[in-house]
N, C-alpha and C positions, 0 to 999 in steps of 0.2 A: 706219329701219324698212322692211322689205320688205312686199310685198303680202300674204304669208301672215300676218305678224305683225299686220297691220292688219285682218284679217278679224274680224268680230264672232263671238262664241261660237256663236250659233245656226247661222250659216253653216258654221263649222268642223264642228259636229256633223252637219249634213246631208252634208258632204263625206265624213266618215268613214263614216257610215251607207250612203251611196250606193256608195262603193268596196267596202264589205263585201258589200252585196247583189249587186253586179255580179260579184264574185269567186265568191260562192256559186253564182250562176246559171251562170257560165261553167263551173265544174267539174261542176255537175249536168247540163249539156248535153253532157258528154263521157262517153258510156256506158262506154268502155273504162277510165275512171278511177273514175267514181262507182259503177257497178254492183258491181264487186268489193268496194269499201269497205263498201257496205251489205249485200251478199249473203253474203259469207264468214262474218262473225260469226254471222249467222242460220243459215246452213247447218251450220256446225260445232256450234252450240248444239243444233240438232235431231238431229244425228248422235250427239254424245257425251252430251248431256243428256237426250234423250228416247228415241231408238231404241236406244241402248246403255246406257240408264239403269237398270242392274240394281238400284241402291239407291234407286230411287223419287224422291220429292220432294227428299230430301237431296242426291242427286247432281245433280238438275236445278237446285237452288239454287246448289250449288258451281260448276257449269259456267256458270251465269249470271254469277257474279262474275268467273270467269276470262275468259270471252268478252267481257265488258264491257271489261276491260283490254286484251285483244287487239284489240278493235274500234277503240278510240280511238287506238291507236298509228298506224293507217294514215293518217288525215287529215293528221297532222303530217308523217309521213315522205314520203308520196306527194303529197297535195294541196298541201303546202307546199314540201317540199324539191325534188321533181322540177320543179315549175313554176318555182321560183327558178333552178334550174340552166339551164333552157331560156331564160328571160328574160335571165339574165346573159349567156349565150353569144350571144344575138341583139342585145345592146346595149340592151335595154329598160330595164334598171336605170339606166344612165347617162342615158337619155332622161328617165326619171321624175324623176331628181334635178334636171334642168334645168327642169322644169315648175314653174309657180307653184302648187304644192299643198303641204299640210302634209307635212313629211318623214316623219312617223310613219304617214301614212295607208296607205302600201303594206304595211307589216308588220301594221298593225292589221287591214286587210282580210283578209289571209291567216289571221291568228289567229282572227278572227271566223268565217271560212269553216270552219276546222277545228272550232271549237266548235259550229257549227250542224250539221255532219255528226255530231259526237259526240252531239248531242241526237237526231238521227234514228236513230242506231244504238241509243241507249237506248230510244227508243220501240218500235223493231222487236223488240228483245230482251224488253222488258217485255210486249208482247202475246204473244209466243211462250211466254214463261215462265209467264204466268198461264193461258193456254189449253192449249197442248200439254204444258207441263211440270208443271202443277198447283201452281205456286209461289204462296204467299200471304205477302206481306210487308206490314208496317205502312206507313202513309203516310210516316212519318218515315224508314223504311229506303229506300223508293223515292226520296225526296227527297235523302237522303244519297248514294245511288248516282249519281243524276243530277249532283249537285254534284261528286262525285269525278271523274266522266267529263268534265265540262265543264272543270274545272281541270287534270285529269290529262293532257289533250291538249297542254297548253302546253309541258312539257319536250320532247315529241317534235316540236313545232313548232320549238323551238330546235335540236334535233338535226337535223331536216330542213333547216333553214336552213344549218347547218354543212355538211351533205352538199352542198347546192346551191352553196355557195361553193367547194367543193373539186374537184368533178368536172364533166365536160361534161354537156350535156343528154342526149346519147345514152346515157351511162353511168349517169346518176343513178338510173333505175328499177332497174337491176341492182344497184347498190350499196345502194339502199334495201331491196331484197329480201334481200340478204345480211346486212343489219342486222336487219330485221324478223323473219324466220322463226327464225334461231338465237336471237335475243334472247328471243323468246316461249317457245321450248322451254327454254332455260337458266334462265328465270325461273320455271318451274313453271306456266305458263299452259296447257300441253298435258297434262302429266303431273304430278300432285301431287308436291311436293318430297319427301314422306315415302316415295315409291316410287322415288326417284332414288338413285344412288350417293352415298356420303358426301361425296366431293370436290365433286360438283355442288351438293349442298346447302350446302356450306361457302362456295362462291364465289357463290351466287345473289344475296346482298345487294349484290354489286358492280354489278348491272345495274339500270338505272332501271325496267325493266318489272316487276321483282320488287316494288319498292315500290308501284307502281301496282296490281299484282295484290293485294297485301296490303290496300290501302285498299279496293278493290272487294269483296274477300271479307269484310272487316270490315263494310262497309255492308250486306251481305246476311245478316250474322250467322253466318258460317262461320269467322271468325277473331276471337279475343278480344284485348284489350290496347289500349294507347294508339296512336292514329293519328299522334301528333306526330312520332316518329322517321321514319316513312315519308314524311310530308308534307315534313319538313325536308330529307330526302334528295332528293326530287323537285325542291324549290325550288333546292337546291344544283346539281343537274344542269342545270336550266334556266339558271341564271346562268352556269355554266361554258360550256355549249354556245353560249349567246347571245353571251357575251363573245368567245369564239374566232371565231364567225362574223362579228361586227362588225369585229373586228380584221382578219380576212381580206378583208372587203369594202373596208375603207379602204385596204388595201395593193394589192389586185389588181382591185377593182371587180366 
């Protein structure tokens, strides 16, 4: 039995919680990373949901759902993926594996960081939607939107982890942007799918951001139907991306 296996449960919980807190504070203290993640969804919501909101509250509500999905993609792709690429390139992943800490603490800390940023993005969008956008949702709808955002960030953590295992630290941000922006557009987060060409509508369900967008729009009452197919698709993407990333890490470090 090694030192980690012998640790009592309360100590393990403190280690996981401390690592998550340090990871969150570290990213929060890097304005070049944290400010865009928090500011862009708010800025685009005000632009498309309020300033150009020719359809009033209905458009403000729809854009709330779209920007919620757009916003929570960033912590996984950038806060998770780019950092992993940099740390892998500098040998920090190999160092962490040699330390007497729980093997899952590293990934847990980064996933918790992404979920905390998702909660902050939710809070910012909720304040803007209720004040500037005039959006009025039931408490159950707000709760559902928050839950979707917290869990919806995880598939993009897995995708970010995969990117971080494939490219260098210098190229990671560029690759993440090449995934983030086209994926958002092709999934109907910028332009409603009804306004897109038929081919783009047909292939939209291939992208994970599409399923997250549908869940967020369902949460705010703009899309009807069962949430199960979208949730199952996101879970599948998360498992596939995470499996590929772990396999890559085991082979190449």
